[in-house]
N, C-alpha and C positions, 0 to 999 in steps of 0.2 A: 344499500347493497352495492352501488357502483363504487363507493370508496373501498369496500372490502375487495372487490375485484381488482381495483387499481393497486392496492397494497400487495395482493398475491402476485400480480404480474411483476411488480418491482422486485419482490423476493426471488422470483424465478430467474431474473436476469443476473443476479449476483451483485447488484450495485451496492447494497449495504455491506456485504462481505468485502467487496473491493475497496470501498472507502475505509472500512475498519482496518484492512491490511495496509493501506497507504498511511493511515494515521499511526499505526503501530510501527511501521518502518521509519517514519519520521521521528517518533519518540525514541526508537532504538538508536538512531544516529545522532541524537542531540548531545550525548555525553562525549563522544570522541570525534566524530566527523563535523559536528556543529562548530566547535571552536576553530577548526582549520578553515572551514568555509568562511566564517565571519572574519577571520584575520586576512584571508585572501581577498575578501571584498573591501578591506580597508577599515573595518571596525576594530577598535581597540579598547582596552580597559580591563581592569581587574575583575569585573563582573563576568567576563567570559569564562574564567576559571570555575565559577559556581556551577557551570553546566556539568562538570564532572561528578556532581552529586548523584546524577541519574545513572552512573555507570553500573552499580549493582543490579539495577533493574533491566539492563540491556538484554540478558537472556530471556526474560519474561516477555519483553516487547517483541523480540525476534520470534519467539514461539507463537505469540498471538498473531503476528503478521503471517507466518507460514500457515497457521490453521485457517485464518481468514482467506488467504489466497487460495488454499486448497478448495474451500467451499465456493469461492467466486469462480475459479477455473472450472470446477465441476458444472456449474450452472451456465457459464459462458460458452463452453464448447460441447454442450449437449446437442443432439440432433435437432434441427429446426422442426422436424416432423412432430416433435413432442410439444411444440408451442401451439397454442390456439391462434387463429388468424388475427384476432384483435390485440394480442399481447405484445408487449414491448420487445420481447425476445424474437418475435417473428419479423420485425422490421430490420432489413439488412443494414441500413445506415447506422441505426442505434447499436445494433449488435457489433458492427465493425468498430465503432467509437469505443464501446466498452472493452473490446478485445485489445485495442491499441492502448487504452488506459491501463489494462491489466498487465501488458508487457512492460509499460513504463514503471509501474509499481514493482513488478518483479525485478527489474533492473536496479531500482533503488534498494530493494532488499539484498540483492547480490552485492551491491557496493558496501552495504552495512556489514555483510558477512565477510567480505574480503578485506575490508579496511584495516583490521588489526594486523594482517599480514603485510600490508603496504605502508602502514604508518611510519615505520622507521625510515623510509625514503623521503618523507616530508618533514620530519622533525629533527 
């Protein structure tokens, strides 16, 4: 019974949705932003061009990231009064850490969305 309560409290914090949004944002950026970052860091090789294979899937990954972030944000910014005292979402430190992580993932998604507009400045 305790494992079920722990699983429910994790769901209410939006951690799974937040991690799914972050993963989808990273996958969405691998086709276009990934090669630029790798070249900037000093990596080289013909294998970097293979990352463009994921470009047709970029809208799917962006959509998945936006949906996951919607559900994560809905859970993260709900009133604390709706949390039970022993749940993770009632702890201010954990709640703040999740909110900071949420903002970071949103920034990554924003970069992915704006990168096609800024790419001509870098290439």
